[in-house]
matplotlib code that plots the C-alpha trace (Angstrom):
import matplotlib.pyplot as plt

x = [31.3, 31.5, 34.5, 36.0, 33.2, 30.5, 28.1, 25.7, 27.5, 24.6, 23.0, 19.5, 18.3, 21.8, 22.3, 25.9, 27.8, 27.9, 31.7, 31.0, 28.8, 31.7, 32.9, 31.1, 29.1, 26.0, 23.0, 24.8, 25.5, 21.7, 21.7, 18.4, 14.8, 14.7, 17.7, 16.5, 13.0, 14.5, 16.8, 14.0, 11.6, 14.2, 14.9, 11.2, 10.8, 13.9, 12.5, 9.0, 10.7, 11.8, 15.4, 17.4, 18.7, 22.2, 21.9, 20.6, 23.2, 22.8, 23.5, 24.7, 22.1, 23.5, 22.7, 19.1, 18.6, 20.0, 17.7, 14.7, 15.8, 16.9, 14.3, 11.1, 8.8, 10.7, 11.7, 8.8, 9.5, 6.0, 6.6, 9.8, 7.9, 5.2, 7.8, 9.5, 6.1, 5.4, 8.8, 8.1, 4.7, 6.5, 8.5, 5.5, 3.5, 6.3, 6.5, 2.8, 2.6, 5.7, 4.4, 1.2, 3.2, 2.4, 5.9, 8.0, 11.4, 10.5, 13.2, 11.6, 15.0, 16.4, 13.2, 13.4, 17.0, 16.0, 13.1, 15.3, 17.7, 15.0, 13.0, 16.1, 14.4, 16.5, 15.8, 14.4, 13.9, 12.1, 9.1, 9.6, 6.4, 4.2, 1.9, 0.6, 4.0, 6.0, 9.2, 10.6, 9.9, 13.5, 13.4, 10.1, 11.6, 14.5, 12.1, 11.6, 8.1, 7.4, 8.8, 6.6, 3.5, 4.3, 4.7, 1.4, -0.4, 1.0, 0.0, -3.5, -3.7, -2.4, -4.9, -7.7, -6.6, -6.4, -9.9, -11.3, -9.5, -11.0, -14.5, -14.2, -13.7]
y = [33.3, 31.4, 31.1, 33.9, 35.8, 33.5, 36.3, 34.1, 31.5, 29.0, 29.0, 27.3, 24.3, 23.2, 26.1, 26.5, 29.4, 32.6, 32.4, 29.5, 31.8, 33.8, 33.1, 31.7, 29.0, 31.2, 29.0, 25.6, 25.4, 25.0, 21.7, 20.3, 21.5, 21.3, 23.7, 26.1, 26.3, 26.8, 29.6, 31.2, 31.1, 32.8, 35.4, 36.2, 36.6, 38.8, 41.1, 41.2, 42.6, 45.6, 44.5, 44.7, 42.0, 43.1, 42.3, 38.7, 36.6, 33.3, 34.2, 37.0, 39.0, 37.4, 33.9, 34.8, 36.4, 33.3, 31.0, 33.1, 32.8, 29.1, 27.7, 29.9, 27.1, 26.9, 30.6, 32.5, 36.0, 37.2, 36.0, 38.1, 41.2, 40.7, 40.3, 43.5, 45.3, 43.9, 45.2, 48.6, 48.5, 47.8, 51.0, 53.1, 51.9, 52.7, 56.2, 56.8, 55.6, 57.5, 60.7, 60.2, 60.0, 56.4, 55.0, 55.8, 57.2, 57.5, 59.4, 61.0, 62.2, 58.7, 57.3, 59.8, 58.6, 55.0, 55.7, 57.8, 54.8, 52.2, 54.1, 55.8, 59.1, 62.2, 65.6, 67.8, 71.3, 72.5, 70.3, 70.5, 72.3, 70.3, 68.5, 66.0, 64.9, 63.6, 63.1, 65.1, 64.4, 63.4, 60.9, 59.5, 58.8, 57.0, 54.4, 51.1, 50.2, 47.9, 50.5, 53.2, 50.9, 50.0, 53.6, 54.6, 51.7, 52.8, 56.4, 55.4, 53.3, 56.1, 58.6, 56.1, 55.6, 59.3, 59.8, 57.1, 58.6, 62.0, 60.5, 58.8, 62.2]
z = [-87.2, -90.5, -92.8, -94.9, -96.6, -95.4, -94.3, -92.3, -90.2, -90.3, -93.7, -93.3, -95.2, -96.1, -98.5, -99.5, -97.9, -99.9, -100.6, -103.0, -105.1, -106.5, -110.0, -113.0, -111.2, -111.1, -110.2, -110.6, -106.9, -106.4, -108.2, -107.0, -107.2, -103.4, -103.0, -105.6, -104.1, -100.6, -101.6, -103.7, -100.8, -98.6, -101.3, -101.6, -97.8, -97.8, -100.5, -98.8, -95.7, -97.7, -98.1, -101.3, -103.6, -102.8, -99.1, -99.6, -97.6, -99.4, -103.1, -105.3, -107.3, -110.5, -109.1, -108.3, -111.7, -113.4, -111.3, -112.5, -116.1, -116.1, -113.8, -114.2, -112.9, -109.6, -109.4, -111.0, -112.2, -111.3, -107.7, -107.7, -108.8, -106.2, -103.5, -104.6, -104.5, -101.0, -99.9, -101.3, -99.6, -96.3, -96.7, -97.9, -95.0, -92.6, -94.1, -93.8, -90.2, -89.3, -90.8, -88.9, -85.7, -84.9, -85.1, -82.1, -83.0, -86.7, -88.6, -91.7, -93.0, -93.0, -94.5, -97.3, -98.2, -98.0, -100.4, -102.7, -103.0, -103.4, -106.0, -107.5, -106.7, -107.4, -106.1, -108.8, -107.4, -110.5, -109.4, -105.6, -105.0, -107.4, -104.9, -107.5, -108.5, -105.5, -107.6, -110.5, -114.1, -114.8, -111.9, -113.1, -116.5, -114.9, -113.4, -115.1, -116.2, -113.3, -110.8, -112.4, -112.2, -108.6, -107.7, -109.4, -107.6, -104.2, -104.9, -105.7, -102.6, -100.5, -101.9, -101.3, -97.7, -97.1, -98.5, -96.3, -93.3, -94.1, -94.4, -91.0, -89.2]

ax = plt.figure().add_subplot(projection="3d")
ax.plot(x, y, z, "-o")
ax.set_aspect("equal")
plt.show()
């Protein structure tokens, strides 16, 4: 394994190990365009796989936020939002396929908790039987505008897919 707190013992593309990210250095450790683009690409792939910012092994969340603010040409914010949406799509698709019985060993209970954490859903029993509202009103208000838009987009896609599937049978 790597040194103390290194996370990944072999950071690819000569990225500095994570223990150097602690403190007030923020994005200065990625001092070249090449390094910034390399870590950004890895971060986008990480998010697209449905993983969280907090589990990214090569930089703290603060570092990635700062890269986006200081170097928007190299680390575009719209690319970040798209990668987050793709990651959410990964989990939504897994839930849809798992609910349909096509994922061997699918655990709906675990999936529900993952989604509750990812979307900051909260159980709201007052709306539990409202079929058109998968989450409670209070939880929906807690979502940021991009999260709400992503959720509405995914709901529309899911409804369209369900309709297409119904028409095929």
